[in-house]
Phi, psi and omega in degrees: 000317180297321180295321178296314179298318179299317180297317181297318180288326175299317176300320178303312182292321178294320180299323184258021169084021182269154177288150180299326182297335181287342185239006190292337182246020180285133178234355179223158181289161177283126183257161176226063180288160178290153181306322181301324178285316181297326179304330178269334180289319180236071180293175181309136180077004175290138174259136179208174182255140174253126177248119178282124187295318185289317186262339186080359179286148180225151177210162184260146180222169170230133173285129183249332184194195177103131177246327178268343176198181183264123170268120188229165176226144170304144188286321184224174176298324178296318179295320177299318180298318179295316180299318181293325176297321178302324180267020176070024177084009182219124180298144187207152174278357184298140179278147176224141176287130180223166170238126177271123181250115179225118185057242181252016179258139175242112191242127178293136183204181179217142178230159163250173186235045181238115175297135177203163179067207186268154174220150185233352184264152177277084189221007183063022179246112188280068179134216177225172172227172188248140171242129180251146176238171183298124180095352178279162185229168176279177178293333190263345185231169175252014180235163179293140170292126187298320179297316177298320181299315180297321180292324177295316177298320177299314180297327182275355183076023183246008183295314181298320178298316180297312182292331178294336181251000186293143173284172185304323183285323174294323178296317179295316178300319179293318180300312179294323177299324177300320175294313184299320182264006181051048185246104185290337179293322179291309181299322181297320184286339179261347185279140175289321183254157172280126185232146170280093191283332189305308181291333179287310183295329180297336181275343186272111179271332175194156177201144176209151175273115180281323180205143175216121179286131187230139169252161176302125182305329181293342178278356187245014188294334181260355182287147175237359177210133182217148169242113184258117178291130181220160166234124185238132174259124179250155163227110189245139181307132179066003178237342180073207182289135178225151177233134175244128175232111183180207182248144166258123183268127178239146176220160169211160188273343175200165180298348179256357180272166181283147175286140178232144180268136173288090185291323181301313179294318181294316180294321180296316181293337180258011177056040176251133185293000000 
């Protein structure tokens, strides 16, 4: 049974572009327990390993605090160096899909990469950073951060399932989140067309939906084409702040298929190549 589980998770990493070394010692499936459970699995001062889903790089951390999510610090200077490499050598608030490895458990999670607050370890990391699990919340809200949620689903291998059932507004939010987090897997899965996302996403420094007109999703169950009025605030490299006010066009091939965004039209209207 362990060999079968190891093989299945190895296939997961190979499918999503991970190195074999990142999965060579896996013996259990990736889990997605609720934060209340994880809070007891990795209590304060627990040391565990963080595995970055996209790069396959891993580093060790210690949980130092946090009640709504885990406030953690890289364990050593070497761990800090690895984490910074994952973020391309520059600290960032961008969310990344990760797997928390503790003992024999592999837990889907999401992290950002910005040192903030206090730090106590000799690790060259000026503060701590946050790791979120399914059901955890930020300091300011009582709900899950949507970007963290998508990354947790991505780490758990459940992103495609979620997007396949998303209503039009959830699909748009996920699409915009892909831009915000510079995550081509998210934008690709919501896009109608195949796009070379890497150079486009690299230009997006920030994006948010300022307004989106919404109808009850249950009124749209039979629709296969929609134009959703939105106002989007962009911050684009070398262009500064930009505002888009118009429609995002969505289509699907039948009422049971997933909603897809017309990326060609959206990118053209926003002057993105």
